[in-house]
Each structure stands twice: as structure tokens, then as C-alpha cells.
C-alpha positions as CSV (number, residue, x, y, z in Angstrom):
1,M,18.9,15.9,7.7
2,F,20.1,12.2,7.1
3,D,21.7,11.9,10.6
4,Q,19.4,13.5,12.5
5,T,16.8,10.9,11.5
6,R,18.8,8.3,12.2
7,Q,19.7,10.0,15.9
8,H,15.7,10.5,16.1
9,Y,14.3,7.1,14.7
10,T,15.6,3.2,15.9
11,L,16.0,2.6,11.6
12,P,17.6,-0.5,10.9
13,G,18.6,1.0,7.6
14,L,18.3,4.5,5.4
15,A,18.8,5.2,2.0
16,M,18.2,8.1,0.6
17,A,19.8,9.9,-2.6
18,V,18.7,14.0,-3.8
19,V,18.9,14.8,-7.9
20,D,19.0,18.4,-7.9
21,D,18.7,20.3,-11.8
22,G,19.0,16.8,-13.1
23,Q,22.7,15.8,-11.0
24,V,22.3,13.7,-8.6
25,V,23.8,16.0,-5.6
26,Y,23.9,13.5,-2.7
27,T,23.7,10.3,-2.3
28,H,23.7,8.1,1.9
29,T,23.2,5.2,3.3
30,A,23.6,3.5,6.8
31,G,22.6,0.6,8.8
32,E,22.6,-2.8,8.6
33,R,20.6,-5.4,5.5
34,R,20.0,-7.5,8.6
35,V,20.4,-6.3,11.8
36,G,23.1,-8.0,13.8
37,S,24.5,-9.1,10.4
38,G,26.6,-6.4,10.0
39,E,25.9,-6.0,6.2
40,P,25.9,-2.6,5.2
41,I,23.3,-1.2,3.1
42,D,25.1,0.4,0.4
43,A,23.3,1.8,-3.1
44,D,23.1,-1.1,-4.5
45,T,21.3,-2.5,-1.8
46,L,17.3,-4.3,-3.3
47,F,14.5,-2.8,-0.9
48,K,10.8,-3.3,-1.4
49,I,9.7,-0.3,-2.9
50,A,6.0,-1.2,-2.4
51,S,3.3,1.3,-3.8
52,N,6.1,2.9,-5.7
53,S,5.7,0.5,-7.9
54,K,2.4,1.7,-9.0
55,A,4.3,4.4,-11.0
56,M,6.3,1.9,-12.9
57,T,2.7,-0.3,-14.0
58,A,1.6,3.3,-15.3
59,A,4.8,3.6,-17.2
60,V,4.4,0.3,-18.6
61,L,0.6,0.7,-20.0
62,A,1.9,4.4,-21.6
63,R,4.7,2.8,-23.5
64,L,2.0,0.2,-24.9
65,V,-0.2,3.3,-25.6
66,D,2.6,4.9,-27.2
67,R,3.3,1.6,-29.5
68,G,-0.5,1.8,-30.3
69,L,-1.4,-1.8,-28.7
70,L,-3.9,0.1,-25.8
71,A,-5.5,3.6,-25.5
72,W,-6.0,4.4,-22.2
73,D,-10.1,4.3,-22.9
74,D,-10.8,1.1,-23.6
75,P,-13.1,-1.1,-21.7
76,V,-10.7,-3.6,-19.3
77,T,-12.9,-6.4,-21.0
78,R,-11.5,-5.9,-24.6
79,Y,-8.1,-7.4,-22.5
80,L,-9.6,-9.2,-20.0
81,P,-13.1,-10.7,-20.9
82,Q,-13.6,-12.7,-17.2
83,F,-12.9,-9.1,-15.4
84,R,-16.5,-8.2,-13.7
85,M,-16.9,-6.0,-11.2
86,Y,-20.3,-6.1,-8.1
87,D,-22.6,-4.0,-10.8
88,P,-22.8,-5.1,-14.3
89,W,-22.9,-1.4,-15.7
90,V,-19.6,-0.7,-13.8
91,T,-18.5,-3.8,-15.6
92,G,-19.1,-2.6,-18.8
93,H,-17.6,1.0,-18.2
94,M,-14.5,0.5,-16.5
95,Q,-11.9,2.0,-19.2
96,V,-8.2,1.1,-18.6
97,R,-7.8,4.6,-17.6
98,D,-9.8,4.1,-14.1
99,L,-7.7,1.0,-13.2
100,L,-5.1,3.8,-12.0
101,I,-7.0,6.4,-10.5
102,H,-8.9,5.1,-7.4
103,N,-12.7,5.8,-8.7
104,S,-14.2,2.7,-8.7
105,G,-16.4,3.3,-6.0
106,L,-14.7,0.3,-3.9
107,G,-13.9,1.5,-0.3
108,L,-10.4,1.9,0.8
109,G,-8.1,-0.9,0.4
110,A,-11.4,-3.3,-0.5
111,G,-9.8,-6.6,-0.9
112,D,-6.8,-5.9,0.6
113,L,-6.6,-9.1,2.5
114,M,-6.3,-11.2,-0.8
115,L,-2.9,-9.0,-1.1
116,W,-1.6,-8.9,2.5
117,P,-0.3,-10.1,4.8
118,E,2.2,-12.0,2.7
119,P,2.9,-15.0,2.0
120,N,-0.3,-16.4,1.1
121,T,-1.7,-18.5,-2.2
122,F,-4.1,-16.4,-3.8
123,S,-3.3,-15.6,-7.4
124,R,-4.2,-13.0,-9.9
125,A,-7.3,-15.0,-11.3
126,D,-8.9,-14.8,-7.6
127,I,-7.9,-10.9,-7.4
128,I,-10.2,-10.8,-10.7
129,A,-12.8,-12.9,-9.7
130,G,-13.3,-11.7,-6.2
131,L,-13.9,-8.1,-7.7
132,A,-17.2,-9.4,-8.6
133,H,-18.2,-9.8,-5.0
134,L,-16.7,-6.6,-3.5
135,K,-19.9,-4.1,-2.6
136,P,-19.1,-0.7,-4.2
137,V,-19.6,1.9,-0.8
138,T,-19.9,4.7,-3.8
139,S,-21.1,5.1,-6.8
140,F,-18.6,5.0,-10.1
141,R,-16.0,7.8,-10.8
142,S,-17.8,9.9,-7.8
143,G,-15.0,10.0,-5.4
144,Y,-11.2,8.8,-4.5
145,A,-10.3,5.7,-2.2
146,Y,-7.3,4.2,-2.5
147,D,-7.1,0.7,-4.3
148,N,-4.7,-1.9,-4.8
149,L,-6.4,-4.5,-6.1
150,M,-7.0,-2.5,-9.7
151,Y,-3.7,-2.0,-10.1
152,V,-3.1,-6.1,-10.0
153,V,-5.8,-5.5,-12.9
154,A,-3.9,-3.0,-14.6
155,G,-0.8,-5.5,-14.8
156,E,-3.0,-8.4,-16.4
157,V,-4.4,-5.8,-18.7
158,A,-0.1,-5.1,-19.4
159,A,0.5,-8.4,-19.8
160,A,-3.0,-9.3,-22.6
161,A,-2.0,-6.0,-24.5
162,G,1.5,-6.9,-24.8
163,G,1.5,-10.5,-25.3
164,K,4.2,-11.4,-22.4
165,P,4.1,-11.5,-18.7
166,Y,3.8,-8.1,-17.2
167,D,7.3,-8.8,-14.8
168,Q,9.2,-9.4,-18.6
169,L,6.9,-6.3,-19.9
170,L,8.7,-4.4,-17.0
171,R,11.7,-5.3,-17.3
172,E,12.1,-4.6,-21.0
173,D,10.0,-1.3,-20.6
174,V,11.1,0.2,-17.7
175,F,14.4,-1.3,-16.4
176,V,16.6,-1.9,-19.2
177,P,16.0,1.1,-21.4
178,L,16.6,3.1,-17.8
179,G,19.6,1.5,-17.0
180,M,18.1,0.2,-13.5
181,T,20.1,-3.1,-13.5
182,R,19.4,-4.2,-9.8
183,C,15.6,-3.8,-10.0
184,Q,13.9,-7.0,-9.9
185,A,10.2,-8.5,-9.8
186,G,8.4,-11.4,-10.7
187,T,10.5,-14.9,-9.5
188,W,14.1,-14.6,-9.0
189,S,17.1,-16.0,-6.9
190,V,17.7,-14.1,-3.6
191,A,20.7,-16.4,-3.2
192,E,22.7,-15.0,-6.8
193,V,21.4,-11.6,-6.9
194,G,22.3,-10.9,-3.6
195,N,22.5,-7.6,-1.2
196,V,18.9,-7.5,-0.3
197,A,17.7,-5.5,3.1
198,Q,15.7,-7.3,4.9
199,P,12.0,-6.2,6.5
200,H,12.1,-5.6,10.7
201,A,9.7,-4.3,12.8
202,P,10.3,-3.4,16.9
203,R,9.6,-5.8,19.2
204,D,10.6,-5.3,22.8
205,G,12.3,-2.1,22.1
206,R,15.0,-3.4,19.0
207,N,14.5,-4.0,15.3
208,V,13.9,-7.7,14.6
209,V,13.7,-9.1,11.2
210,I,10.3,-10.3,9.7
211,N,9.1,-12.0,6.7
212,A,12.5,-12.7,6.2
213,D,13.0,-13.6,2.5
214,T,13.2,-17.3,1.2
215,A,16.4,-18.9,-1.3
216,I,13.6,-17.7,-4.2
217,A,11.4,-14.8,-4.2
218,P,8.3,-15.5,-5.3
219,D,6.0,-13.8,-8.4
220,L,3.8,-11.5,-5.8
221,T,0.4,-11.5,-6.9
222,S,0.5,-7.5,-5.5
223,M,3.7,-7.1,-7.8
224,A,1.9,-4.8,-10.6
225,A,0.5,-2.6,-7.0
226,G,3.5,-3.0,-4.9
227,G,5.6,-5.8,-5.5
228,I,9.2,-4.4,-7.4
229,R,12.4,-4.2,-5.6
230,C,15.4,-1.8,-6.6
231,S,18.0,0.2,-5.4
232,L,18.7,3.4,-4.4
233,R,20.8,3.7,-7.3
234,D,18.0,2.5,-9.4
235,M,15.3,4.9,-8.3
236,T,17.9,7.5,-8.1
237,R,18.3,7.3,-12.0
238,W,14.4,6.5,-12.4
239,M,13.9,10.1,-10.9
240,Q,16.5,11.3,-13.6
241,V,15.0,9.9,-16.3
242,L,11.4,10.9,-14.9
243,L,12.8,14.8,-14.6
244,D,14.8,14.7,-17.8
245,P,13.7,13.3,-20.8
246,T,16.6,13.5,-22.9
247,L,18.3,11.6,-20.4
248,V,16.5,8.3,-22.5
249,P,15.5,9.9,-25.9
250,G,12.1,8.3,-27.1
251,W,11.1,6.3,-24.5
252,L,7.8,8.1,-23.7
253,S,6.2,10.0,-26.2
254,D,5.6,13.9,-24.4
255,T,1.9,13.5,-24.8
256,Q,2.1,10.1,-22.4
257,R,4.4,11.7,-19.8
258,R,2.3,14.2,-19.8
259,A,-0.4,12.0,-19.0
260,L,1.3,10.4,-16.3
261,W,1.8,13.8,-14.3
262,T,-2.0,14.7,-15.5
263,A,-4.4,15.5,-12.0
264,H,-7.3,12.8,-13.5
265,M,-9.0,12.1,-10.2
266,P,-9.0,14.7,-6.8
267,M,-7.8,13.7,-3.8
268,P,-8.9,15.3,-0.2
269,L,-6.0,17.8,0.9
270,G,-5.3,16.8,4.6
271,E,-4.9,19.4,7.2
272,R,-1.4,18.7,7.7
273,Q,-0.3,19.1,4.0
274,R,-1.9,22.6,3.8
275,R,-0.1,24.1,6.9
276,W,3.3,22.3,5.8
277,D,3.0,22.7,2.1
278,N,0.8,25.6,1.9
279,A,-1.2,23.4,-0.8
280,H,-4.0,24.5,-2.5
281,F,-4.7,20.8,-4.7
282,S,-4.1,17.5,-4.4
283,A,-4.9,15.1,-7.1
284,Y,-4.0,11.3,-8.3
285,G,-2.4,11.3,-12.3
286,Y,-1.5,7.5,-13.4
287,G,0.2,5.9,-10.4
288,W,1.6,9.6,-8.7
289,R,0.3,12.1,-6.5
290,L,0.1,15.4,-7.4
291,S,-0.2,18.5,-5.5
292,D,1.5,22.4,-5.2
293,L,4.8,22.6,-2.3
294,D,5.2,26.6,-1.7
295,G,3.8,27.4,-4.9
296,Q,5.9,24.4,-6.7
297,W,4.6,21.8,-8.7
298,K,4.9,18.3,-6.7
299,V,4.6,14.7,-7.9
300,A,4.9,12.0,-5.0
301,H,4.4,8.7,-4.1
302,T,4.9,6.6,-1.2
303,G,5.2,2.5,-0.3
304,T,4.3,1.3,2.6
305,L,4.8,-2.8,3.4
306,S,5.1,-4.6,6.5
307,G,9.0,-3.5,7.9
308,M,9.6,-2.0,4.4
309,Y,8.7,2.3,3.8
310,S,10.1,4.2,0.7
311,S,9.2,7.9,-0.5
312,L,9.7,9.7,-3.7
313,A,9.2,13.3,-4.5
314,L,10.2,15.4,-7.5
315,L,9.5,19.0,-8.1
316,P,9.5,18.7,-12.2
317,D,10.0,22.5,-12.8
318,R,13.5,22.6,-11.3
319,K,14.7,19.2,-12.2
320,A,15.2,18.0,-8.6
321,G,13.7,15.0,-6.7
322,V,14.5,12.8,-3.6
323,V,13.8,8.9,-3.0
324,I,13.8,7.8,0.7
325,L,13.9,4.2,1.6
326,I,13.7,2.2,4.7
327,N,13.5,-1.4,5.9
328,G,12.1,-1.4,8.9
329,E,8.8,0.7,10.7
330,G,9.6,4.5,9.0
331,E,6.2,6.1,8.4
332,D,7.1,8.8,10.6
333,A,11.2,8.6,9.7
334,R,10.2,9.0,5.8
335,T,7.6,12.0,6.7
336,V,10.0,14.5,8.6
337,L,13.0,13.2,6.1
338,M,11.1,14.1,3.1
339,Q,9.5,17.1,3.9
340,A,12.5,18.5,5.6
341,A,14.9,17.6,2.5
342,L,12.3,19.3,-0.3
343,K,12.2,22.8,2.4
344,H,15.2,23.0,1.5
345,Y,14.5,23.8,-1.7
346,T,10.7,25.3,-1.7
347,A,10.9,27.6,1.3
348,P,14.2,27.4,3.2
349,E,13.1,30.2,5.9
350,Q,10.6,28.2,7.1
351,Q,12.6,24.8,7.4
352,Q,12.0,23.1,10.7
353,T,14.5,20.8,12.4
354,I,13.6,17.5,12.3
355,A,13.4,16.9,15.6
356,G,10.8,20.0,15.3
357,Y,8.5,18.1,12.8
358,A,9.0,14.6,14.3
359,E,7.3,16.4,17.1
360,Q,4.5,17.5,15.5
361,L,3.7,14.2,14.2
362,Q,3.8,12.8,18.1
363,A,0.9,15.4,18.5
364,E,-1.0,14.6,16.1
365,Q,-1.0,10.7,17.1
366,V,-1.5,12.0,20.8
367,N,-4.5,13.6,19.6
368,R,-5.7,10.7,17.8
369,N,-5.5,8.3,20.4
370,A,-7.4,10.7,22.2
371,A,-10.5,10.4,19.7
372,H,-9.8,7.3,19.4
373,A,-9.1,5.2,22.4
374,L,-8.6,1.6,22.5
375,P,-10.6,-0.4,24.8
376,D,-8.3,-2.4,27.2
377,T,-8.0,-6.2,26.1
378,T,-5.6,-7.5,28.3
379,A,-8.1,-9.5,30.6
380,R,-8.9,-12.0,27.4
381,K,-8.6,-15.2,27.6
382,P,-8.9,-18.4,25.2
383,V,-13.0,-19.7,24.5
384,E,-13.3,-23.1,25.6
385,P,-13.9,-24.7,22.2
386,R,-17.4,-26.5,23.4
387,P,-18.4,-24.6,26.7
388,A,-20.9,-26.7,29.0
389,W,-23.8,-24.2,28.2
390,L,-23.7,-26.1,24.8
391,S,-23.9,-29.3,25.9
392,G,-26.4,-31.8,24.8
393,I,-27.0,-29.6,21.1
394,D,-25.5,-32.1,18.6
395,H,-25.3,-29.6,15.3
396,P,-24.6,-26.4,15.3
397,A,-28.3,-25.5,13.2
398,A,-29.7,-27.2,16.3
399,T,-28.8,-23.7,18.2
400,Q,-31.4,-22.2,16.2
401,G,-34.6,-21.4,18.3
402,V,-33.1,-22.4,21.4
403,A,-32.8,-20.7,24.9
404,L,-29.0,-20.4,26.3
405,R,-28.7,-21.4,29.4
406,G,-27.2,-19.0,31.5
407,G,-28.1,-15.7,29.6
408,D,-25.5,-13.7,30.7
409,H,-22.5,-16.0,29.1
410,P,-21.0,-13.5,25.8
411,A,-22.0,-16.1,23.3
412,A,-25.7,-16.0,24.6
413,M,-25.2,-12.2,23.8
414,Q,-23.5,-12.0,20.6
415,G,-24.8,-15.0,18.6
416,V,-23.9,-18.8,19.4
417,A,-20.0,-19.6,18.1
418,V,-21.1,-22.9,16.2
419,P,-18.3,-23.9,15.3
420,G,-17.5,-25.1,11.4
421,L,-16.0,-24.2,8.0
422,Y,-17.1,-21.2,6.5
423,R,-16.8,-19.2,3.1
424,D,-16.3,-15.7,2.2
425,P,-17.1,-14.8,-1.4
426,W,-13.4,-13.2,-2.4
427,L,-11.7,-14.7,0.9
428,G,-12.8,-18.4,0.4
429,Q,-12.9,-20.6,3.0
430,A,-12.3,-19.9,6.9
431,R,-12.3,-22.5,9.8
432,L,-13.3,-22.1,13.0
433,C,-12.9,-25.1,15.1
434,P,-11.5,-26.4,17.8
435,E,-7.2,-27.4,18.0
436,N,-5.2,-28.2,21.4
437,G,-8.3,-27.1,24.3
438,T,-8.6,-23.6,22.4
439,L,-11.0,-22.5,19.5
440,R,-8.9,-21.9,16.5
441,F,-9.7,-19.1,13.4
442,S,-7.8,-19.6,10.3
443,V,-7.9,-18.5,6.6
444,D,-6.8,-21.5,4.4
445,K,-5.8,-19.4,1.8
446,S,-3.4,-17.1,4.1
447,P,-1.3,-18.5,6.8
448,A,-0.8,-15.4,8.5
449,L,-4.5,-15.0,9.4
450,R,-4.6,-17.7,11.8
451,G,-5.1,-16.9,15.6
452,T,-7.0,-18.3,18.7
453,V,-10.2,-17.2,19.5
454,M,-10.2,-15.2,23.1
455,Q,-13.2,-13.8,24.8
456,L,-13.1,-10.2,26.8
457,G,-15.9,-9.7,28.7
458,S,-19.4,-9.8,25.9
459,R,-16.9,-9.7,23.2
460,W,-15.0,-12.1,21.3
461,L,-11.7,-11.2,19.4
462,V,-8.6,-13.1,17.4
463,Q,-5.7,-13.2,18.7
464,W,-3.5,-13.3,15.5
465,D,-0.5,-16.2,15.7
466,T,1.8,-13.5,13.8
467,L,0.4,-10.5,13.4
468,G,0.6,-7.9,16.0
469,A,-2.1,-6.9,18.3
470,D,-2.7,-3.9,16.1
471,A,-4.3,-6.0,13.4
472,E,-6.9,-8.2,15.9
473,P,-10.1,-8.2,14.9
474,W,-13.6,-8.8,16.9
475,L,-15.4,-11.7,15.7
476,Q,-19.1,-11.7,15.8
477,V,-20.6,-15.0,15.0
478,E,-24.4,-14.5,14.0
479,P,-27.2,-17.2,14.4
480,G,-29.5,-17.8,11.0
481,T,-29.6,-20.4,8.5
482,P,-26.7,-20.5,7.8
483,P,-25.0,-19.0,10.9
484,T,-22.6,-16.1,9.1
485,L,-19.4,-14.5,10.6
486,R,-17.9,-11.1,10.8
487,L,-14.9,-9.5,11.4
488,S,-14.5,-5.8,12.4
489,A,-11.3,-3.9,13.4
490,I,-10.6,-3.3,17.3
491,D,-8.2,-0.6,16.3
492,P,-10.1,2.6,14.7
493,D,-6.4,3.6,12.8
494,I,-6.1,0.0,11.6
495,D,-4.0,0.0,8.5
496,F,-6.5,-0.3,5.6
497,S,-5.8,-3.1,3.7
498,Y,-7.2,-5.5,7.0
499,D,-10.6,-4.9,5.3
500,Y,-12.2,-6.6,7.7
501,Q,-15.5,-5.0,7.5
502,D,-15.8,-6.2,3.9
503,L,-16.1,-9.8,5.1
504,H,-19.0,-11.7,5.2
505,F,-18.7,-15.7,5.9
506,S,-21.5,-18.3,5.7
507,R,-21.7,-21.4,7.4
508,I,-21.0,-24.5,4.9
509,G,-20.2,-27.4,6.8
510,D,-19.0,-29.1,10.4
511,C,-15.4,-29.4,11.4
512,P,-13.0,-32.1,10.1
């Protein structure tokens, strides 16, 4: 299966381990840490595990509960008095447990632009302050919507309750007692630690490194939600201890182990999950997704970052588990490899080839593309920083009530593009300003969110300097007092962490 996956998908590197009846029965790695370097991936190579970090954050909190320093139903404000949600009632009633189960009422991925793309300068204090400005889309605890910011808050709750920084708690309560010797969090030296896989993305038919590490890995704001790095050997040990508590007696009480894997929040059951897994339920525990697979209990999670993918799944009743780590764009690869590996144990007679599963995923993508056809944006052209039809208008505020010449001009149809400084309540200051003969948009605290404003027919879009076309937004400037600016995704299947719909910029001043 491993070899077939590598043959079917062009991956820079792949690492996989399998545990059965508590024993490591398979470990294999292939590829390079950095394409073209000749440095091979091995069992000790560090990968970004992304959202598989969430289960470790939940484990840190569970350890604090065992020590009597925290209770799951404690209000968050007991530990973080500055914590605020948009609704004051929710602020007062948000419990520690709520931070882990995606029931806040916020929309999918709300506020994620404060975490990604990396690097940026948002702090954990910024995250907590920004929550007060994110409007809910449902009532509190009424439904499931995946949320990263609450895990950042959870990490800060752990730090407050434990009296130590989150990364120190993580090392003392997870890495050291479990023997996960290569895992890294917080600030650390990439050069000294060594053997670190770099993220890759396909460019012009080949994999290239993106977001490469510098000499020092920073203390990521996203750490508790998705900023931990571990090796295949570490993740295999993590699986073994989770499956067999006798390996590290007393690490977690039986009560807290059950709490982590209790179904606290129902999740939608997807059509593919029904078809592939013969599943009947899906729910979220503390940092884990719970479901059934061919009549067997499944505990799992995935991790996704730009250029890094992970997947971990456990079958606790048979003490079996699989972990997959990829340092490239490997969403489909991890899906088909995990499915084939688990079916080997739950229903081998139903098992398909890697190519068979891959073909089904491809068919799903074709259907999605047909249902959500992307507009053709190839005819885009740069917007003039100060077009002729605005001549004679000395100040942006003067555009209010002004009848523009040439009413068919795109800006006359969408609202005047008023250059200037803008501010969103949680993302902070942005600039819509002339630069080198073009109109540029940028967000001060997020260097990756910088690009050129382009015109396409009657609409404008932002062509990012470093992000791909799949992350591009429409840009709409609306007249008013003050003028406002909104972004919206061009691709209906955009990664939910590009939560452009939650932004609302108001003009605060002129361009420098």
C-alpha cells in the first residue's frame, strides 16, 4: 500500500507506521526531507503534525484535571479574565470543555487568518482579544463547526492553571513521560535538532519547498491548535501509550482517558464515510474524532498545513493504529492510504487497491468542480492606482454622492475604490494604496496577505504575491461614511481557514 501510494501520488516524502495488538508491526519511510537535497526521511525526521496537536493539548488539560488544578466545567474566565466572546452570555458560560469540541457558535474556521498563513505577527493575546469581534453564526452549543482559535485559548488556560508556559507543560506532561524524545514545540533550534522535513507544494509539475524553516523555529501562536512537530517514532509511541495504558502506568487516570474519547459533540456523517466505512455515527471528543468503521470503534484525527499532512487513526478495541506523515500536498494520498490500511484490519474482503480509492476521490472532485465551476479569471489586468475617472476628486470622502463619469466603469458598478488605510476589528490594519504604478492590498500583521488589485470585468480581485490562485479573494469597496472594504472567496471550495467572509474593514485614513 505504501509503495502504491508513492507510485500514484508524487510526494516529496512519506512515513508510515502500524501498531497491532499494541506492537509495532510495520514502519517505513521514503523520500527526502527537502527535494533534491539527498537527505533521506527516516523514523526520526520531524514533521509538522498540524491538527494532530489538538489531542496533545487535550492530554495536557486532562493531566491538569487529574492533579486537581482544573475542572472541565470550570468557566474559561476563571483562568483568563480577559477572555471575551461576541455575546456576553457566552463569555460567562463558556467552559474549559467547550474550548475543545467546536461548539462555540462561530463559523467554520472563524478567525483563522490570525493564525495562517504563516509567518505573521499575531500573538496569543491578539487571538483572545479578536474573539470578541467575531460574530457567531449559530447559537452556543447548538452545532459543530471546526474551530482552531478555541484550542489556542485552551493552551493559554492550561498555562494559567499549570503555572507554566504551554510548551513547557507539553514537554513535562506528554513528551518526557511518554518517551517522545524528538517532539518539538515553542522556540527551538532547527540546526541543533536537525533532521527536519520541509513543506513542499507542486509548482509547474514538480515539488518545491515552501515556507522553509529558518535557523530558529519560532514560538508559533498556533502551537496548541496545530504547531507541534514530531517524528514517526514519536507518533508511534504516542499511539502505543494511548492504546495500552499499562505502558506508562498512572500517566492518565481511567476517568480522564475515557473523557478524551467520549462523544461530547455530534458531528455530521459524510456520504463517503457511510459508503467507505459503513459508519453510523460521528462525534468529537476532546481533541479526537470518534466514529465506527465496519462495526469497530475508531478514534482518529488528521492534520493539514500548507505543504504538510498527517493522519492518525486508532482501533482501540484491538489495540491497533496507523499513522501517516507527508511533507507535501498529500490530502488524497493520506486518505486512500489510511483507508486501505484500516480496511486490512476491519474488512479485508472489502478492501480496494490504492488506485481504486484514488479513482473514487478523483470522481468526487470532478463532481465538485461541475457543481462549483470556478470563474475564468485569466483576463484580469492591474487596476490603475488613480484612474482618469477619479480626476478632480481630491479626497475620498468627496466621492460620496458624486456621479462618476462613465457609469459602465467597474468601480462605478461596485463602489468607488477609495485608496487609504483600513481596519478590521480583529485582523487589524490593511492598506489599499498605490505602489509602483499599481493598486496594492496588504495586511500589516500578515506578510503573506499582500498582493496586487486586479480588474476582471466589473469586479476586482487580489492576486497574492506568494499564495496560490486557490486563495484569491474578490475585493469589494463600498461607499459610505466611512467607506468599507470586504473580501470574499473566489473558489467556493477554498480552505476554510481563509475566512474572508468574517472580515469587515472600515477606512481610517489616507495612504502614507
